KEKE-3310 file (N, C-alpha, C; in steps of 0.2 Angstrom, whole numbers, plus 5000, padded with zeros to 4 digits):
npx = (5350:5361:5366:5373:5389:5401:5410:5417:5421:5411:5409:5399:5396:5381:5372:5362:5361:5374:5368:5358:5363:5369:5360:5354:5365:5367:5352:5354:5364:5357:5346:5351:5360:5346:5340:5351:5349:5336:5337:5338:5343:5359:5366:5352:5346:5351:5353:5339:5337:5344:5340:5326:5328:5335:5321:5313:5319:5314:5302:5298:5302:5294:5280:5279:5280:5268:5261:5261:5259:5254:5262:5274:5270:5268:5280:5290:5305:5308:5308:5320:5327:5338:5336:5324:5330:5337:5327:5316:5305:5292:5288:5280:5274:5287:5290:5278:5280:5293:5289:5279:5290:5299:5291:5290:5303:5305:5296:5302:5314:5308:5308:5300:5286:5281:5289:5303:5300:5297:5310:5314:5310:5312:5327:5323:5316:5325:5334:5324:5324:5338:5337:5329:5337:5344:5335:5333:5344:5345:5334:5323:5306:5297:5292:5276:5274:5279:5276:5284:5293:5306:5305:5313:5323:5328:5342:5350:5356:5359:5349:5338:5340:5340:5330:5318:5315:5306:5315:5321:5312:5304:5299:5289:5300:5298:5304:5313:5303:5298:5309:5314:5303:5303:5315:5312:5301:5310:5316:5305:5301:5314:5315:5304:5304:5315:5307:5295:5284:5271:5276:5273:5270:5280:5280:5267:5267:5275:5268:5256:5262:5270:5263:5252:5262:5267:5254:5250:5260:5259:5251:5257:5268:5272:5262:5267:5258:5244:5228:5216:5202:5201:5214:5231:5239:5246:5244:5232:5237:5243:5230:5225:5237:5240:5228:5230:5241:5236:5225:5232:5240:5228:5223:5234:5235:5223:5225:5234:5227:5219:5224:5227:5218:5212:5218:5232:5246:5265:5274:5293:5292)
npy = (4857:4856:4838:4828:4825:4822:4823:4811:4813:4802:4795:4799:4803:4803:4817:4814:4799:4799:4806:4800:4790:4795:4799:4788:4780:4791:4787:4773:4776:4783:4772:4762:4765:4770:4758:4751:4758:4754:4739:4730:4719:4722:4718:4713:4721:4729:4722:4721:4735:4735:4726:4733:4744:4740:4733:4745:4754:4746:4746:4759:4761:4752:4756:4769:4764:4758:4770:4775:4769:4768:4777:4768:4757:4762:4765:4753:4752:4763:4760:4754:4767:4780:4790:4783:4774:4785:4791:4794:4787:4782:4787:4783:4770:4765:4763:4757:4742:4741:4739:4729:4720:4723:4717:4703:4700:4704:4696:4684:4683:4686:4698:4713:4718:4732:4740:4739:4746:4759:4761:4761:4773:4788:4787:4785:4797:4806:4800:4803:4817:4821:4815:4822:4832:4828:4826:4839:4843:4836:4838:4833:4827:4840:4856:4867:4881:4898:4914:4915:4922:4916:4904:4894:4895:4881:4880:4870:4861:4847:4844:4845:4834:4824:4823:4830:4840:4858:4872:4888:4893:4900:4891:4883:4877:4862:4851:4856:4861:4848:4843:4851:4848:4835:4837:4843:4834:4822:4828:4831:4816:4812:4817:4813:4800:4797:4801:4792:4781:4770:4755:4758:4772:4782:4777:4778:4792:4794:4793:4798:4812:4812:4809:4820:4832:4828:4826:4839:4847:4841:4850:4859:4854:4846:4836:4821:4811:4818:4823:4812:4812:4825:4824:4818:4804:4802:4808:4802:4790:4794:4800:4788:4782:4792:4792:4778:4781:4789:4779:4770:4777:4782:4767:4762:4770:4768:4755:4756:4762:4752:4741:4746:4750:4760:4771:4779:4775:4774:4765:4761:4749)
npz = (5573:5577:5570:5568:5577:5577:5561:5547:5532:5523:5537:5550:5569:5577:5585:5592:5594:5602:5614:5618:5622:5633:5642:5645:5653:5661:5668:5669:5681:5691:5694:5699:5711:5719:5718:5728:5738:5741:5743:5735:5721:5713:5703:5697:5694:5686:5674:5671:5668:5653:5649:5648:5641:5628:5623:5625:5614:5601:5603:5603:5589:5583:5586:5580:5566:5565:5567:5557:5546:5532:5525:5524:5521:5506:5502:5507:5507:5515:5528:5530:5529:5533:5540:5547:5553:5561:5567:5583:5586:5594:5610:5620:5615:5616:5629:5633:5628:5634:5646:5649:5645:5658:5668:5663:5664:5680:5686:5685:5691:5702:5709:5718:5710:5710:5720:5715:5702:5706:5710:5697:5691:5692:5687:5672:5670:5669:5659:5648:5650:5644:5634:5626:5623:5614:5602:5600:5594:5582:5576:5576:5579:5579:5583:5582:5569:5574:5582:5595:5608:5613:5600:5589:5577:5561:5552:5547:5534:5537:5547:5539:5530:5538:5547:5542:5545:5547:5538:5541:5548:5560:5575:5590:5603:5604:5608:5618:5629:5633:5638:5649:5657:5660:5667:5678:5682:5686:5698:5707:5708:5713:5724:5731:5731:5743:5753:5765:5758:5749:5740:5723:5722:5717:5705:5700:5701:5690:5679:5679:5680:5668:5658:5656:5657:5643:5637:5634:5629:5617:5611:5602:5595:5577:5569:5559:5555:5558:5567:5576:5579:5585:5593:5593:5591:5601:5611:5614:5619:5631:5640:5644:5650:5658:5666:5672:5679:5689:5693:5700:5711:5719:5723:5730:5740:5743:5748:5757:5767:5772:5775:5788:5796:5791:5794:5789:5780:5777:5769:5764:5757)
capx = (5355:5369:5361:5380:5393:5408:5408:5424:5420:5404:5404:5397:5393:5375:5373:5357:5362:5377:5364:5353:5370:5373:5355:5355:5370:5365:5347:5357:5366:5350:5343:5357:5360:5341:5340:5354:5343:5330:5343:5337:5350:5362:5365:5347:5342:5357:5352:5332:5339:5347:5334:5321:5332:5332:5315:5310:5319:5312:5293:5295:5301:5286:5273:5281:5278:5262:5256:5262:5259:5251:5269:5280:5269:5270:5287:5294:5310:5310:5309:5328:5331:5343:5332:5320:5336:5339:5321:5316:5302:5286:5289:5273:5275:5294:5287:5273:5286:5299:5285:5279:5294:5300:5286:5290:5309:5304:5293:5305:5317:5306:5309:5296:5286:5278:5297:5306:5294:5298:5317:5316:5303:5317:5329:5319:5314:5333:5334:5321:5326:5345:5338:5327:5342:5346:5329:5334:5348:5344:5328:5315:5301:5299:5284:5271:5276:5276:5282:5284:5300:5308:5306:5319:5324:5332:5345:5355:5353:5360:5344:5332:5340:5340:5323:5312:5312:5307:5321:5320:5303:5299:5296:5291:5305:5295:5310:5316:5298:5299:5317:5313:5296:5306:5320:5307:5300:5316:5317:5300:5302:5321:5315:5299:5306:5318:5302:5292:5280:5270:5276:5270:5268:5282:5279:5260:5268:5278:5263:5252:5266:5273:5258:5251:5265:5266:5247:5250:5264:5257:5245:5263:5269:5270:5260:5264:5252:5239:5224:5211:5195:5205:5220:5234:5239:5250:5237:5226:5240:5244:5224:5226:5244:5237:5222:5233:5245:5231:5221:5238:5239:5221:5222:5239:5233:5219:5226:5238:5223:5212:5229:5228:5213:5209:5224:5238:5254:5268:5281:5297:5292)
capy = (4862:4851:4831:4827:4827:4823:4820:4813:4809:4800:4792:4801:4800:4805:4820:4812:4794:4801:4810:4795:4784:4797:4797:4777:4780:4794:4783:4768:4776:4784:4768:4757:4772:4768:4752:4750:4760:4751:4733:4726:4717:4726:4715:4710:4727:4731:4718:4723:4740:4734:4724:4740:4748:4736:4732:4753:4755:4741:4747:4766:4762:4748:4760:4774:4762:4757:4777:4778:4763:4770:4779:4764:4752:4763:4764:4749:4753:4770:4755:4755:4773:4782:4795:4778:4772:4788:4794:4795:4783:4783:4785:4780:4763:4761:4761:4751:4737:4742:4740:4723:4717:4721:4715:4697:4698:4705:4691:4678:4684:4686:4705:4716:4724:4739:4743:4741:4751:4764:4765:4765:4781:4795:4787:4785:4805:4811:4799:4806:4825:4822:4813:4827:4837:4824:4828:4844:4844:4831:4843:4829:4829:4849:4861:4872:4887:4902:4920:4920:4925:4909:4903:4892:4891:4878:4882:4867:4856:4840:4843:4845:4827:4818:4822:4832:4847:4864:4876:4895:4894:4900:4884:4881:4872:4857:4845:4859:4860:4841:4843:4854:4846:4829:4836:4842:4828:4821:4831:4829:4810:4810:4819:4810:4793:4797:4803:4787:4781:4764:4753:4760:4777:4784:4776:4783:4800:4796:4792:4804:4819:4814:4808:4828:4835:4826:4827:4847:4848:4839:4853:4862:4849:4847:4828:4819:4808:4821:4821:4809:4815:4830:4823:4815:4796:4802:4812:4797:4788:4798:4799:4781:4781:4796:4788:4773:4784:4792:4774:4768:4784:4782:4762:4763:4774:4766:4749:4757:4765:4750:4737:4749:4751:4766:4774:4783:4773:4774:4762:4762:4742)
capz = (5575:5577:5571:5567:5582:5573:5554:5545:5525:5525:5543:5557:5575:5577:5593:5596:5597:5610:5620:5620:5626:5639:5644:5646:5656:5669:5670:5676:5689:5695:5694:5701:5716:5722:5720:5733:5743:5742:5744:5728:5721:5710:5694:5694:5691:5681:5667:5668:5662:5649:5644:5646:5635:5622:5623:5623:5607:5597:5604:5600:5581:5580:5585:5572:5559:5564:5566:5549:5542:5525:5521:5524:5517:5499:5502:5511:5508:5518:5533:5532:5529:5537:5543:5549:5561:5568:5570:5591:5588:5599:5617:5624:5613:5618:5637:5636:5628:5641:5653:5649:5648:5663:5673:5665:5670:5688:5689:5683:5695:5709:5711:5721:5704:5712:5723:5708:5696:5709:5708:5689:5688:5693:5680:5668:5668:5669:5654:5644:5648:5641:5626:5623:5620:5606:5598:5599:5590:5576:5574:5574:5585:5580:5584:5575:5568:5581:5582:5603:5609:5611:5595:5587:5567:5562:5547:5546:5530:5536:5551:5536:5525:5543:5550:5537:5551:5538:5539:5541:5550:5569:5579:5594:5604:5609:5614:5626:5633:5636:5642:5655:5660:5660:5671:5684:5685:5689:5702:5712:5709:5718:5731:5735:5732:5748:5759:5767:5753:5750:5734:5716:5723:5715:5698:5699:5701:5685:5675:5680:5679:5663:5655:5658:5652:5636:5632:5636:5624:5610:5608:5600:5591:5572:5571:5554:5555:5558:5572:5578:5583:5588:5596:5590:5595:5608:5615:5617:5623:5638:5643:5645:5656:5664:5670:5674:5685:5693:5697:5706:5717:5724:5726:5733:5744:5747:5752:5762:5774:5772:5778:5794:5802:5789:5798:5782:5785:5772:5767:5758:5753)
cpx = (5360:5367:5368:5386:5397:5407:5415:5422:5411:5403:5405:5395:5386:5373:5365:5358:5365:5373:5360:5359:5370:5368:5352:5359:5367:5358:5348:5360:5362:5348:5346:5359:5353:5339:5344:5352:5340:5333:5339:5344:5351:5362:5358:5344:5347:5354:5344:5333:5341:5342:5326:5323:5331:5325:5309:5313:5316:5304:5292:5296:5295:5281:5275:5278:5272:5258:5257:5263:5257:5258:5273:5277:5268:5274:5290:5300:5314:5309:5315:5333:5335:5341:5325:5326:5335:5333:5319:5311:5298:5287:5285:5275:5283:5294:5284:5275:5289:5297:5282:5286:5300:5297:5287:5298:5309:5301:5297:5310:5317:5307:5300:5293:5285:5287:5301:5305:5298:5305:5320:5314:5309:5323:5327:5317:5319:5334:5334:5324:5334:5343:5333:5331:5344:5343:5331:5339:5350:5339:5323:5312:5299:5291:5281:5275:5275:5280:5283:5292:5305:5309:5312:5317:5329:5334:5349:5354:5352:5352:5338:5332:5337:5331:5317:5311:5312:5312:5320:5314:5304:5296:5294:5296:5301:5299:5313:5309:5299:5303:5316:5305:5301:5311:5314:5301:5304:5317:5313:5301:5308:5319:5309:5300:5310:5313:5299:5285:5276:5273:5271:5268:5271:5281:5271:5260:5270:5273:5260:5256:5268:5268:5254:5254:5266:5259:5248:5255:5263:5253:5251:5268:5267:5268:5261:5258:5246:5235:5220:5206:5197:5209:5224:5235:5242:5245:5233:5228:5241:5238:5225:5231:5242:5232:5224:5236:5242:5226:5227:5240:5235:5222:5227:5239:5228:5218:5230:5235:5219:5216:5229:5225:5212:5214:5231:5243:5257:5273:5285:5297:5287)
cpy = (4858:4843:4827:4830:4828:4820:4817:4807:4808:4796:4797:4799:4806:4811:4815:4805:4795:4803:4803:4791:4787:4798:4792:4777:4783:4789:4778:4769:4778:4777:4763:4761:4769:4762:4747:4753:4757:4742:4730:4725:4721:4722:4715:4716:4730:4728:4721:4731:4741:4732:4729:4741:4745:4737:4741:4753:4750:4743:4754:4766:4756:4752:4767:4772:4761:4764:4780:4774:4765:4771:4773:4758:4754:4763:4759:4751:4760:4764:4754:4760:4775:4786:4789:4777:4776:4791:4792:4789:4786:4782:4780:4772:4762:4759:4757:4744:4735:4739:4732:4718:4716:4718:4707:4694:4699:4697:4684:4678:4685:4693:4708:4720:4732:4744:4745:4745:4759:4768:4767:4773:4786:4791:4788:4793:4810:4808:4803:4813:4827:4819:4818:4832:4835:4826:4832:4848:4841:4835:4840:4830:4839:4851:4865:4878:4891:4908:4921:4921:4920:4904:4900:4891:4888:4879:4878:4861:4849:4839:4840:4837:4825:4815:4824:4841:4852:4868:4883:4897:4896:4895:4884:4875:4865:4850:4851:4860:4853:4841:4847:4851:4839:4829:4838:4837:4823:4822:4829:4822:4808:4810:4816:4802:4793:4800:4793:4788:4771:4764:4756:4768:4782:4783:4779:4787:4800:4798:4796:4811:4820:4815:4816:4831:4835:4827:4836:4847:4846:4844:4859:4861:4850:4837:4827:4816:4811:4821:4816:4809:4821:4830:4818:4806:4797:4805:4806:4793:4789:4800:4793:4782:4788:4793:4781:4776:4786:4786:4772:4773:4782:4774:4760:4765:4771:4760:4750:4759:4759:4744:4740:4751:4759:4771:4777:4778:4775:4769:4763:4755:4742)
cpz = (5574:5577:5569:5572:5579:5564:5551:5537:5526:5531:5549:5562:5575:5585:5594:5599:5603:5614:5624:5625:5633:5645:5648:5654:5665:5672:5674:5683:5692:5700:5699:5709:5721:5722:5726:5740:5745:5744:5739:5725:5715:5701:5691:5690:5686:5673:5666:5664:5656:5644:5642:5639:5628:5620:5620:5616:5601:5599:5602:5591:5580:5581:5581:5568:5561:5566:5561:5546:5534:5521:5520:5521:5508:5500:5506:5511:5513:5526:5535:5528:5535:5543:5548:5556:5564:5570:5579:5591:5593:5606:5620:5621:5615:5628:5636:5633:5632:5647:5656:5646:5654:5670:5671:5668:5679:5690:5689:5688:5703:5711:5713:5713:5707:5714:5718:5701:5698:5709:5701:5688:5687:5686:5675:5664:5665:5660:5648:5643:5644:5635:5622:5620:5614:5601:5595:5594:5584:5574:5574:5579:5584:5580:5579:5575:5571:5578:5589:5603:5608:5606:5592:5581:5565:5553:5544:5540:5532:5540:5545:5533:5531:5545:5545:5542:5544:5541:5538:5542:5557:5571:5585:5595:5608:5612:5618:5630:5636:5640:5648:5660:5663:5668:5679:5687:5689:5694:5707:5713:5716:5725:5735:5735:5739:5753:5759:5763:5753:5740:5728:5718:5720:5705:5694:5699:5695:5681:5674:5677:5670:5658:5653:5655:5645:5634:5630:5628:5617:5606:5604:5596:5584:5572:5562:5551:5558:5564:5570:5581:5589:5594:5593:5595:5600:5612:5620:5621:5630:5642:5647:5651:5661:5669:5674:5681:5690:5696:5702:5711:5720:5727:5729:5741:5750:5750:5757:5771:5775:5778:5787:5798:5800:5793:5791:5785:5778:5774:5764:5754:5749)
residu = (MET:LEU:PRO:LYS:LEU:ILE:SER:ILE:GLY:SER:PHE:PHE:ILE:PRO:THR:TYR:GLY:THR:LEU:VAL:ALA:ILE:GLY:PHE:LEU:ALA:ALA:LEU:TRP:ILE:ILE:THR:ARG:LEU:ALA:LYS:ARG:ALA:SER:LEU:PRO:SER:GLU:SER:ILE:THR:ASN:LEU:ALA:ILE:TYR:CYS:ALA:LEU:ALA:GLY:LEU:ALA:GLY:ALA:LYS:LEU:PHE:MET:ILE:LEU:PHE:ASP:PHE:GLN:THR:TYR:TRP:ASN:ASP:PRO:ARG:SER:LEU:PHE:SER:LEU:SER:THR:LEU:GLN:ALA:ALA:GLY:VAL:TYR:GLN:GLY:GLY:PHE:LEU:VAL:ALA:PHE:VAL:THR:ALA:VAL:LEU:TYR:MET:ARG:SER:GLN:HIS:LEU:PRO:ILE:LEU:ALA:THR:CYS:ASP:VAL:PHE:ALA:PRO:GLY:ILE:ALA:ILE:GLY:GLN:ALA:ILE:GLY:ARG:ILE:GLY:CYS:PHE:SER:ALA:GLY:CYS:CYS:TRP:GLY:LEU:PRO:THR:HIS:VAL:PRO:TRP:ALA:VAL:THR:PHE:ARG:ASN:PRO:GLN:ALA:ALA:ASP:LEU:THR:GLY:VAL:PRO:LEU:GLY:ILE:PRO:LEU:HIS:PRO:THR:GLN:LEU:TYR:GLU:CYS:VAL:ALA:ASP:ALA:LEU:ILE:PHE:GLY:PHE:LEU:TYR:PHE:ARG:ILE:GLY:LYS:ALA:HIS:SER:ALA:GLY:THR:ILE:LEU:GLY:TRP:TYR:LEU:ALA:LEU:TYR:SER:THR:ALA:ARG:PHE:ILE:ILE:GLU:PHE:PHE:ARG:PHE:HIS:GLU:GLN:GLY:LEU:HIS:TRP:GLY:LEU:SER:TYR:THR:GLN:TRP:ILE:SER:LEU:ALA:THR:LEU:ALA:ALA:GLY:VAL:ALA:LEU:LEU:ILE:LEU:ARG:ARG:GLY:ALA:ALA:ARG:LEU:ALA:PHE:GLY:GLY:LYS:PRO:ILE:HIS:SER:SER:THR)
# end
Protein backbone atom coordinates (compact mmCIF):
# COMPACT_ATOMS: atom_id res chain seq x y z
CA MET A 1 0.00 0.00 0.00
CA LEU A 2 2.50 2.59 1.22
CA PRO A 3 5.85 0.92 1.96
CA LYS A 4 7.76 4.21 1.93
CA LEU A 5 6.44 6.90 4.26
CA ILE A 6 8.87 9.58 3.06
CA SER A 7 11.12 9.23 0.03
CA ILE A 8 13.89 11.65 -1.02
CA GLY A 9 15.97 10.30 -3.88
CA SER A 10 17.35 6.93 -2.82
CA PHE A 11 16.70 7.69 0.84
CA PHE A 12 13.37 6.72 2.36
CA ILE A 13 11.74 6.17 5.73
CA PRO A 14 9.88 2.82 5.71
CA THR A 15 6.29 2.92 6.92
CA TYR A 16 6.73 -0.48 8.55
CA GLY A 17 9.69 0.61 10.65
CA THR A 18 7.94 3.82 11.67
CA LEU A 19 4.83 2.01 12.86
CA VAL A 20 6.90 -0.61 14.69
CA ALA A 21 8.63 2.24 16.53
CA ILE A 22 5.27 3.81 17.36
CA GLY A 23 4.01 0.42 18.52
CA PHE A 24 7.02 0.04 20.81
CA LEU A 25 6.48 3.48 22.34
CA ALA A 26 2.79 2.77 22.87
CA ALA A 27 3.64 -0.58 24.46
CA LEU A 28 6.26 1.04 26.70
CA TRP A 29 3.76 3.66 27.86
CA ILE A 30 1.20 0.99 28.77
CA ILE A 31 3.82 -1.21 30.46
CA THR A 32 5.28 1.59 32.62
CA ARG A 33 1.77 2.71 33.56
CA LEU A 34 0.82 -0.80 34.70
CA ALA A 35 4.20 -1.32 36.39
CA LYS A 36 3.66 1.80 38.50
CA ARG A 37 0.23 0.50 39.49
CA ALA A 38 1.83 -2.82 40.49
CA SER A 39 4.60 -1.02 42.48
CA LEU A 40 7.37 -2.35 40.24
CA PRO A 41 10.57 -0.27 39.76
CA SER A 42 10.08 1.89 36.66
CA GLU A 43 13.78 2.04 35.67
CA SER A 44 14.19 -1.74 35.70
CA ILE A 45 10.93 -2.18 33.78
CA THR A 46 11.99 0.34 31.12
CA ASN A 47 15.37 -1.35 30.72
CA LEU A 48 13.67 -4.73 30.47
CA ALA A 49 11.35 -3.43 27.73
CA ILE A 50 14.31 -2.19 25.68
CA TYR A 51 16.24 -5.45 26.09
CA CYS A 52 13.17 -7.46 25.12
CA ALA A 53 12.59 -5.31 22.03
CA LEU A 54 16.15 -5.86 20.83
CA ALA A 55 16.03 -9.57 21.64
CA GLY A 56 12.64 -9.87 19.96
CA LEU A 57 13.90 -8.31 16.73
CA ALA A 58 16.91 -10.61 16.70
CA GLY A 59 14.81 -13.68 17.49
CA ALA A 60 12.21 -12.90 14.81
CA LYS A 61 14.94 -12.59 12.17
CA LEU A 62 16.72 -15.72 13.41
CA PHE A 63 13.58 -17.86 13.19
CA MET A 64 12.76 -16.38 9.78
CA ILE A 65 16.18 -17.51 8.53
CA LEU A 66 15.81 -20.94 10.14
CA PHE A 67 12.34 -21.47 8.66
CA ASP A 68 13.59 -20.58 5.17
CA PHE A 69 17.11 -21.92 5.64
CA GLN A 70 17.39 -23.53 2.21
CA THR A 71 16.76 -20.22 0.44
CA TYR A 72 19.42 -18.39 2.42
CA TRP A 73 21.82 -21.32 2.08
CA ASN A 74 21.49 -21.22 -1.71
CA ASP A 75 21.83 -17.43 -1.81
CA PRO A 76 23.82 -16.19 1.23
CA ARG A 77 23.82 -12.64 -0.12
CA SER A 78 20.07 -12.44 0.47
CA LEU A 79 20.81 -12.38 4.22
CA PHE A 80 21.99 -8.80 3.77
CA SER A 81 19.36 -7.69 1.27
CA LEU A 82 16.96 -4.83 1.90
CA SER A 83 13.97 -7.18 1.81
CA THR A 84 15.48 -9.35 4.56
CA LEU A 85 16.30 -6.29 6.64
CA GLN A 86 12.75 -4.95 6.38
CA ALA A 87 10.98 -8.30 6.76
CA ALA A 88 8.92 -8.63 9.92
CA GLY A 89 10.36 -12.02 10.78
CA VAL A 90 8.61 -14.74 12.77
CA TYR A 91 6.81 -13.17 15.72
CA GLN A 92 6.75 -16.33 17.83
CA GLY A 93 10.52 -16.67 17.43
CA GLY A 94 10.96 -13.11 18.59
CA PHE A 95 8.63 -13.70 21.51
CA LEU A 96 10.48 -16.83 22.65
CA VAL A 97 13.92 -15.17 22.50
CA ALA A 98 12.58 -12.05 24.21
CA PHE A 99 10.93 -14.18 26.90
CA VAL A 100 14.17 -16.00 27.70
CA THR A 101 15.97 -12.66 27.81
CA ALA A 102 13.29 -11.27 30.09
CA VAL A 103 13.48 -14.18 32.54
CA LEU A 104 17.26 -13.87 32.80
CA TYR A 105 17.03 -10.13 33.38
CA MET A 106 14.21 -10.42 35.91
CA ARG A 107 16.17 -12.99 37.88
CA SER A 108 19.25 -10.76 37.92
CA GLN A 109 17.18 -7.78 39.09
CA HIS A 110 15.10 -9.83 41.55
CA LEU A 111 11.84 -8.85 39.87
CA PRO A 112 8.76 -11.04 40.45
CA ILE A 113 8.65 -12.97 37.18
CA LEU A 114 4.93 -13.67 36.84
CA ALA A 115 3.77 -10.27 38.07
CA THR A 116 6.23 -8.55 35.73
CA CYS A 117 5.11 -10.66 32.77
CA ASP A 118 1.52 -9.69 33.57
CA VAL A 119 2.20 -5.96 33.18
CA PHE A 120 4.01 -6.62 29.90
CA ALA A 121 1.23 -8.67 28.28
CA PRO A 122 -1.23 -5.83 27.45
CA GLY A 123 1.61 -3.66 26.16
CA ILE A 124 2.81 -6.44 23.86
CA ALA A 125 -0.70 -6.84 22.45
CA ILE A 126 -1.15 -3.14 21.61
CA GLY A 127 2.36 -2.99 20.14
CA GLN A 128 1.51 -5.93 17.89
CA ALA A 129 -1.73 -4.30 16.77
CA ILE A 130 0.09 -1.16 15.64
CA GLY A 131 2.95 -3.13 14.11
CA ARG A 132 0.56 -5.15 11.95
CA ILE A 133 -0.64 -1.91 10.35
CA GLY A 134 3.00 -1.49 9.35
CA CYS A 135 2.94 -4.97 7.81
CA PHE A 136 -0.14 -4.03 5.83
CA SER A 137 1.47 -0.81 4.62
CA ALA A 138 4.62 -2.63 3.51
CA GLY A 139 2.75 -5.53 1.92
CA CYS A 140 4.46 -8.29 3.90
CA CYS A 141 2.69 -11.21 5.59
CA TRP A 142 0.02 -11.17 2.88
CA GLY A 143 -2.96 -13.48 2.64
CA LEU A 144 -4.21 -16.06 0.16
CA PRO A 145 -6.15 -15.07 -2.98
CA THR A 146 -9.84 -14.57 -2.25
CA HIS A 147 -13.01 -12.95 -3.57
CA VAL A 148 -14.51 -11.91 -0.24
CA PRO A 149 -15.94 -8.36 -0.29
CA TRP A 150 -13.22 -7.07 2.04
CA ALA A 151 -10.32 -8.45 -0.05
CA VAL A 152 -7.41 -6.06 -0.68
CA THR A 153 -5.41 -5.69 -3.87
CA PHE A 154 -1.84 -4.43 -3.75
CA ARG A 155 -0.84 -2.29 -6.72
CA ASN A 156 2.29 -0.45 -5.56
CA PRO A 157 5.38 -1.84 -7.36
CA GLN A 158 7.54 -0.71 -4.42
CA ALA A 159 5.68 -3.13 -2.16
CA ALA A 160 6.32 -5.99 -4.58
CA ASP A 161 10.01 -5.09 -4.85
CA LEU A 162 10.47 -4.92 -1.08
CA THR A 163 8.35 -7.84 0.10
CA GLY A 164 7.38 -9.90 -2.94
CA VAL A 165 3.63 -9.39 -2.42
CA PRO A 166 1.70 -10.25 -5.63
CA LEU A 167 0.13 -7.26 -7.37
CA GLY A 168 -3.32 -7.02 -8.91
CA ILE A 169 -4.69 -10.06 -7.06
CA PRO A 170 -7.41 -9.77 -4.37
CA LEU A 171 -5.99 -11.17 -1.14
CA HIS A 172 -7.14 -11.83 2.41
CA PRO A 173 -5.99 -8.83 4.52
CA THR A 174 -4.40 -11.13 7.09
CA GLN A 175 -2.36 -8.24 8.49
CA LEU A 176 -5.60 -6.45 9.40
CA TYR A 177 -7.16 -9.66 10.75
CA GLU A 178 -4.31 -9.90 13.24
CA CYS A 179 -4.39 -6.17 13.96
CA VAL A 180 -8.04 -6.40 14.99
CA ALA A 181 -7.42 -9.57 17.00
CA ASP A 182 -4.48 -7.98 18.83
CA ALA A 183 -6.50 -4.84 19.58
CA LEU A 184 -9.33 -6.93 21.06
CA ILE A 185 -6.84 -8.97 23.10
CA PHE A 186 -5.31 -5.74 24.40
CA GLY A 187 -8.74 -4.45 25.45
CA PHE A 188 -9.51 -7.66 27.32
CA LEU A 189 -6.11 -7.86 29.03
CA TYR A 190 -6.13 -4.19 30.05
CA PHE A 191 -9.59 -4.66 31.56
CA ARG A 192 -8.65 -7.96 33.22
CA ILE A 193 -5.43 -6.72 34.79
CA GLY A 194 -7.41 -4.01 36.57
CA LYS A 195 -9.38 -6.70 38.38
CA ALA A 196 -8.15 -8.91 41.21
CA HIS A 197 -6.06 -11.77 39.79
CA SER A 198 -3.30 -14.15 40.75
CA ALA A 199 0.14 -13.44 39.30
CA GLY A 200 0.65 -15.09 35.91
CA THR A 201 -3.03 -15.03 34.95
CA ILE A 202 -2.70 -12.14 32.50
CA LEU A 203 0.29 -13.77 30.80
CA GLY A 204 -1.68 -17.02 30.57
CA TRP A 205 -4.61 -15.23 28.93
CA TYR A 206 -2.29 -13.50 26.48
CA LEU A 207 -0.64 -16.76 25.42
CA ALA A 208 -3.97 -18.56 25.08
CA LEU A 209 -5.80 -15.81 23.20
CA TYR A 210 -3.02 -14.73 20.86
CA SER A 211 -2.03 -18.30 20.03
CA THR A 212 -5.64 -19.15 19.16
CA ALA A 213 -6.03 -16.07 16.97
CA ARG A 214 -2.73 -16.63 15.18
CA PHE A 215 -3.46 -20.33 14.60
CA ILE A 216 -6.76 -19.46 12.89
CA ILE A 217 -5.40 -16.52 10.86
CA GLU A 218 -2.60 -18.70 9.50
CA PHE A 219 -5.18 -20.66 7.47
CA PHE A 220 -5.78 -17.50 5.40
CA ARG A 221 -2.13 -16.52 5.00
CA PHE A 222 0.36 -17.34 2.26
CA HIS A 223 3.27 -19.47 3.49
CA GLU A 224 6.53 -19.22 1.60
CA GLN A 225 7.89 -22.20 3.56
CA GLY A 226 4.84 -24.34 2.77
CA LEU A 227 3.01 -26.63 5.21
CA HIS A 228 4.44 -29.39 7.38
CA TRP A 229 2.10 -32.20 8.41
CA GLY A 230 -0.81 -30.02 7.33
CA LEU A 231 0.18 -26.93 9.33
CA SER A 232 2.68 -24.08 9.04
CA TYR A 233 5.66 -23.75 11.36
CA THR A 234 3.89 -20.83 13.01
CA GLN A 235 0.80 -22.92 13.69
CA TRP A 236 2.86 -25.62 15.38
CA ILE A 237 4.47 -22.97 17.59
CA SER A 238 1.02 -21.51 18.28
CA LEU A 239 -0.22 -24.88 19.49
CA ALA A 240 2.73 -25.09 21.89
CA THR A 241 2.22 -21.55 23.26
CA LEU A 242 -1.53 -22.18 23.51
CA ALA A 243 -0.84 -25.25 25.63
CA ALA A 244 1.55 -23.21 27.77
CA GLY A 245 -1.04 -20.47 28.26
CA VAL A 246 -3.83 -22.86 29.19
CA ALA A 247 -1.51 -24.77 31.55
CA LEU A 248 -0.48 -21.51 33.23
CA LEU A 249 -4.09 -20.47 33.73
CA ILE A 250 -4.98 -23.85 35.24
CA LEU A 251 -1.90 -24.02 37.45
CA ARG A 252 -2.30 -20.49 38.80
CA ARG A 253 -5.95 -21.10 39.57
CA GLY A 254 -5.16 -24.44 41.19
CA ALA A 255 -2.28 -22.99 43.22
CA ALA A 256 -4.48 -20.20 44.54
CA ARG A 257 -7.20 -22.64 45.58
CA LEU A 258 -4.73 -25.00 47.25
CA ALA A 259 -3.04 -22.21 49.19
CA PHE A 260 -6.32 -21.12 50.72
CA GLY A 261 -7.94 -24.40 51.63
CA GLY A 262 -9.82 -24.99 48.40
CA LYS A 263 -11.40 -21.53 48.35
CA PRO A 264 -10.75 -19.36 45.28
CA ILE A 265 -8.54 -16.40 46.01
CA HIS A 266 -7.52 -13.52 43.78
CA SER A 267 -4.40 -11.46 44.24
CA SER A 268 -2.66 -8.84 42.12
CA THR A 269 0.79 -9.86 43.30
